[in-house]
N, C-alpha and C positions, 0 to 999 in steps of 0.2 A: 825184362829178365825174369820177373816173378811169374808172368803169364806162361813162360816156357816151363818153369818148374811146376806150377800148379794147374796148368791147363788154361784154356781160353777164358773160363769164367772165374779165375782166381782160385781160392782155396775150396776144398770140398764143402758141400752143403752140410751143415750141422743139423741133425735131427735129434731132438730131445724127447725122451719118453719120461713123463712124470708117472712113476710106477709105485704101486703098493703090492708088495710080495704076497700078502694074505688074500688078495683079490684074484679070483679065477680069471675074470676078463682081462685084468692087467697082465697076468702071467701069460695068457694067450697072445696078447699084443707083443709082449717082450719076445716070445718065441717066434712070432711072425717077423718082427724086425730083425732078429738075429739071423734067421734063415735068409731073408732078403739081402742082408748085409754080407753074409757068407757067399751067396751066389754072385754078388757083385765083385767080391774079392777074387773068387775063382775065375770069373771071366777076365778080370784085369790081368791075370798072370798067364793066360793062354799064350802059346807060341803064335806070334802074329804071322809067321811065314806059312802056317797051315791054313787050309781053307775051313772057315767056320761060318759058312753061309747061313746055316740054320740057327746057330747060336747068335749070330749078329742080328737076326730078326727078333730075338727075344728082348724083352724089356730089360735093360741094364741100368741099374741105379747105383751110382757110386756116391756114398755119403758117409759121414762120420757119425756114429751112433753114440749118443750121450744118454745114459740112464741115471735118473736121480729119484730118490725116495723123498727128497725134501720138497715142500711146496714151492711154488714160484715166488720170486720177489714181487714187490708191488709193481715195479716197472715191467717185469715179465708178464704179470697178470694183465696189465693194461695192453701190452702188445698182443697177447693171446685174444683178449676181448676184441681188439681191432681186427685181427685175422678172422674172427668168427662173424664179423659183420657189424662191429661197433659195440657200444656199451649198452645195448638194449637189455632189458630185464631178462629176456629169454636167454641170451648168451651168458649173462652173469649167473643165472640160476643153473645153467648147465655146468658151470665151472665151480661155483661156490654154493654149497647147500643153502637154500632159502634166501639167496641174495636177490635184491630188487633193483639192480642197477650197478654201475661201476663203483661208485663211492661206497655203497653198502657191501659189495663184494670185497673191496679193499679192507674195509673195517673188519668184516667177519674173518677174513684171511689172517689179518694181524692178530686178532683175538684167539683164533684157533686154526692152526695149519691143517688139522684133520678135516676141516670143513671143505677143503679143496677136493673136488671129485676126480678120481683117477680111474682109468688111464686117460692121459692126454698126450697126443703125439704132435710135436711142433716142428715145422721146418722154418727156422729163423731166417734163412737166406731168401726164401720165396714168400715169406709172410703168410703161411698157411698153417692151419691146425685142424685136428680131428679129435673130438671128444668121444670117448667110449671105445668099444671094440669092434666097430664096423669094419670088417676086413677089406671089403671092396673100396671103401673111402680111404683107408690107410694105404692100400696098394696104389690107388689113383694118385694120392699125394706123392708117394715115392716115385711113381712113373713120370710125374711132371718135373722131377729134378732134371735139369739140363745134363745131357750126356757129354762126356769128354769128347772133344773133336779128335778125329783120327789123325795120327801123325803120318806123313808120307815120307 
């Protein structure tokens, strides 16, 4: 029953942006995500009786956008590190300023939430994350979200 309500894949994917309003890169990412989300909503409301061959070929990504200015919790940070390829010092340093591994990142995050580097876009359902404002990486992450199956 729930699959009929929420589609083949269950509920929509939740994409979280860890955002810092005073950061220009973070603001650009927020704008990109809002535009992509709005396009998905517009496509979802089209009249299905019409021919939309061209629009059907466009990448449609239906997701729930969650924007937070708060740093991630310890568990969320662990998950993001895993999505980035494990708790290597490289991944940790990308997320938490001057961190040298997962435990160091967790400790620094607990001491100072501002040490968390923003923007970070996370797709929790697919287990993927993008650090920074690389538009092509973010769009690639969004395009990889499973599309809703068409109802006949």
